[in-house]
N, C-alpha and C positions, 0 to 999 in steps of 0.2 A: 241211769234213767236220764233222757235227755230233758233238759229245762229251756227255758228262752223265752224271747219275746213272741215268737211264732207259736210257740206251745201254749202260751197262757192266753193269746188271742185268737188266731186261726183254728187251731185244734180244738179249744174248748167252744167256739163258736160252731164248729162242725159237730161236736159231740152233745152239747147241751144248750145251743142257743144263745150263748153270750160268753163273753170273756170273763177270764178270772183276773182278779186284782193280784198282782205279787206283792210279798212282803218284803221283797227286797228294796231299800230305798235307792232313787238315783243318787248320783254323786254330790250334788249341792245339798240334798237333805241329809245324806251320809255325814257330810262335813260338819252339820250342825248338831249330830245326834249320834252317830255310831261310834264304838270303840273298839280299837284293835285292828291289827292289818287284816286279817281275815275277813272282816265285815267290808272292808273297802275292796279287797280282790273279788268278792262276790259281788257286790255293787257294779263294779266295772265289766265284770262278766255279763250280768243281766243287762246292764244299761251300757252297752258297748260303743253306743255312739259317743260316749265320753273318752272313748281310747282314741284321741286324736294324737298320734305319736309320731316322731320325727324319721327323718331319713327315706320318707316315702317319694318315689318317683312317679312319673307319668302312668305308668301301667298300673300304680296301686299296689296294694297288698296282695300277694298271690291267693289266689281263690277266695279274697276277703276274709281270710282265717286268721285268728290270733291263736297260737297255741298256749295253753294254759299248763302251768308247772312242768315245763319242759326239762327234762334231766340233761345236765351236760356229762361229757365223758370223764371227768374227775369225781363225779358224785354229787355235785352241787345242783341245786334244782332252781331254773329261772320261776318268776312269777309269770311273766308271759314271754312269747317269742313269735317273731314273724319274718316272711320272706318278702323283699321287694325286688323288682327286676328293672332292668332296661334290655334294650336289643343286644348290649354286649357284656353285661353283668349281673350277678345276684348278690344280695346283701342280705345276711343274717342278722337281725336286731334282737339283741336280749336285752329283757327289761326287768329290774328289781325295783319293788315298791316297798315302802316302809310305812308305819301306822303315820298319818300325818300329824299327830300329836307331839310326835317326838321334836324337839326344838333343833334349829341349826347351829344357832349362836348361842356363846356365853360371855361374860365378861362386859366390857363398857361398850355401848353403841359405836363409839367413835374408834375404837380398838378392838374389834371384834375378834373371837377365837372360836373355832370349830367345836361344837359338843362333842362330847364321846360317842354319841350314838350316830351322829353325822359322819365322823371320822371313820367309825366302823363299817358304815354303809358304802361308803367311798372305796373303803381298802377291799371290801367285798367283790365289788365290781371289778377293780384293778387286780385281784386274785383270778377272777374269771379270764381277764385279759391275759395274764401272765401264763396261766394253765394252757390256754387256747394256741400260745405261741410255740407249745411243745408239737412237733409234728403229727405225731400219733393222734393226740386230743382233736386238733385241727381237723385231721382227716376224718376222725369217726363223726365229728360234727356235721361237717359237709355231706356225709354219706347218708346221715339221717334226713338232711333237707333235699337231696336228690331224690331220696323216696319220696317225699312230699310232692315233687314235681311229676312223678309218674313217668308218663310216656313224652314228655316235653322234652324236644331237643334243646330247650334252652338251659337244661342241666349242665350242658357243656361249656357254658360260659365261665368267665373267670368268678371267682368268689371271695367275698370280704365279709368281715365281721364287725359290727358296731354296738354300743351298749346304750342304756338310758337307765338313769336314776331318777324315780320319782319321788321326792321327799320334801316333807314340810309344807309351809304355807307362805304364799307371796307376801303377807303382811309382815314377815319377819325381816325382810330386806328393806328395812324402813330408814335406813341412813346412807349417805353416800358411800361410808366405807364399807358398809355390809354389801351394798350392790357391787361394788368393785371387787370385793373378795370373792363374791358369788360368780362374777363375770369372769375372775381370773381362774377359777375352778373347771370352766368349761374347756373341755379338750376336743381335739378334732374327731376322735371316735366314741367319746362318751359325753352323752348330752344329759344336763341336769334339767328337772323340771319339778315344779311344785304341783300339788294337786290343783291348786286355783288356775295354773296354766291350763289344765285340762278343761276346766270349766270355761275359760274364757275363750278358748280354742273352738269349743262347741257353738258358743254364741256367734263367732265370728263366721265360721263356716257353716252357713246357712243350708248347704247341702251335705252336711255331716251324715255319714252312713252308719248304720249298724253294722256290727262284724259278727260273723259265727265264730263261737270260741270252741275251739277242738282240743280233745285230749289224744296224746300219742301214748302207744303201749309199747315197751320194750320186752324182749328182743324184737326185733322187726326192722325199723317201727311201723305199726300199723295205726290208723286214726280214726276217730268216732267224735261224732258232735257231743259236746258237753251242753252247750247253749245254742240252740238253734233259733237266732234272732233276725234272721232275715233270709230270703229265698235263695238257695245256691246259685252262684256263678257257672263254673265250668268243671267243678271236681269229678262230675261223673263222666266228663270226657277224657279225664287223664288217668284216673286210678281204678284200678281192676276192683271187682267184688272180691273181698277178701283183704285186699290192703287197706280198703277203707269199708267201714261197717256203719248200719245204722240200726237203732233200735226199733222196736215195734210202734212207738210213738211218732217217732220220725218218719218212718216209715208210711204210716196211715196218713200224716198229713202231706207228705210229698207225692203221694199217688192221688189224693184229692186235688192237689195244685197242678196235676197234669205231667208230672214227672215219670217217665217209661221205666220205673223201678224195675219191673218184672223183666224186662229186656236186658237191664244192667245186671241183674242177679243172675242171667243165664251167660253172661259173659261178654256181652255187647256193650263197647264205650259207646255213650250217648255222644252224639255230635255236639250239642251244647243245650241251651235252655229247654228244660223240660223233655228233651230227648228228641226235639223237632230238629228238621234238617236247616239248622241255623249256623252260621260262622261262631267260632269261639272267640273270647274277648281277646286271646294271644295270637290266634292267627295262624298256627303252626299245627293243627290236626286236620 
């Protein structure tokens, strides 16, 4: 069943004349009250405006989609994954989050040592990277994201993979030594962030956008909304019916918003926004 901001607001208004209040706290509230990694995963899915993530280029995130629990070829499962593009390249970004209650540092503040959970989290992301250096695994990952691009010719561009680890609280980096060690851990293709970095980025980026959270199903892959938080961009211009599916709640809402879902289900790719004859944001359809 599709969840999300638009389901709680627009669809509930359509059906009942008033929006419903979500029980899932936003990230600042979750940081003061929630317990466990899954609670924070749900918070970021529902309040996706806090997913202000790195490596995004001028095209933004493909379809404005964040994939949830995307499986890697070796059997590991990411918390989030997304695709960013330029006119010449495509970059897959794989994201791991951990319970923010887990500490980064142990030992004396002037001579910090990484905590065991922090070490394990870093090693997990590095294992993803090592596994994806195997040509077969790398090819399988790229193939899955090419499927996400549908009929776009940009799938022929060069491909890269980068990584994000969201771990801990910024307040832990409270000494020069800890800040230096944290900075030293940053790598070109592995970005470290704290949960407070997400909150701060959302405050700074006043135009921060909600993203739609999407589930991929294998084999295939095929795709479906998990959290419909904002109006679609151009997925109906690129993905055939069957490659991408919507449940009855999402369908009811999108039809009410003016999307020509009937035509799409009959095999017509929509030219963009709501099936009207408008250019797509990527300009190659």
